C-alpha positions in Angstrom: -0.3 -7.0 8.9 2.6 -9.1 7.3 2.2 -7.4 3.7 2.3 -4.4 5.6 5.3 -4.6 7.4 3.3 -3.8 10.3 5.0 -6.8 12.9 6.7 -5.5 15.7 5.8 -1.7 15.4 3.6 0.8 16.8 1.1 1.3 14.3 -0.6 -2.1 15.0 -2.0 -0.4 18.1 -2.6 2.9 16.5 -4.4 1.7 13.1 -7.5 -0.3 13.9 -8.4 2.9 16.4 -8.8 5.1 13.3 -11.3 3.2 11.2 -13.5 2.8 14.2 -17.5 3.6 12.9 -17.4 7.1 14.8 -14.4 8.1 13.1 -15.3 7.4 9.4 -18.7 9.1 10.0 -17.1 12.3 10.9 -14.7 11.9 8.5 -17.6 11.9 6.0 -19.2 14.6 7.3 -16.1 16.6 7.3 -15.2 15.8 3.5 -19.0 16.4 2.1 -18.5 19.7 4.1 -15.7 21.0 1.9 -16.9 22.9 -0.6 -17.0 21.4 -4.3 -15.7 24.2 -5.8 -11.9 23.2 -4.7 -12.5 20.1 -6.1 -14.2 22.0 -9.5 -10.7 24.7 -9.5 -8.4 21.8 -9.4 -9.8 19.6 -11.9 -10.0 22.8 -14.6 -5.9 22.9 -13.3 -5.9 19.3 -14.8 -5.6 17.8 -11.3 -6.3 14.2 -10.9 -8.3 12.5 -8.0 -5.0 11.4 -6.4 -3.9 14.8 -6.4 -6.9 15.8 -5.3 -7.2 14.3 -2.3 -2.9 14.7 -1.3 -2.7 18.4 -2.3 -5.9 19.6 -0.9 -8.3 17.0 1.1 -6.1 15.9 3.6 -3.9 19.6 4.0 -7.5 20.5 5.0 -7.8 17.5 7.4 -4.5 17.1 9.2 -6.1 19.0 12.3 -9.5 16.3 12.1 -6.3 13.3 11.2 -4.3 14.2 14.1 -7.0 14.3 16.5 -8.4 10.9 15.5 -4.3 9.9 16.1 -4.2 11.2 19.5 -7.5 9.4 20.1 -6.2 6.1 19.1 -3.1 6.4 20.9 -4.7 7.5 24.0 -7.4 4.3 23.4 -4.7 1.9 23.1 
């Protein structure tokens, strides 16, 4: 926690709730449901895996991330 500069912050309480097995399973299912054509078209446009993650996958999963953040806050 010290290396990640999370001491004395609220994130120490929120982040452990975000990595429950249920959340990981739902994230995996969600990412598998995204059409592979989106990734292929991004690769054809010259994007690498990091760009695909931050520019395509994460914006599509904003609602899912917000839901799990809410679960983590309420659960802690």
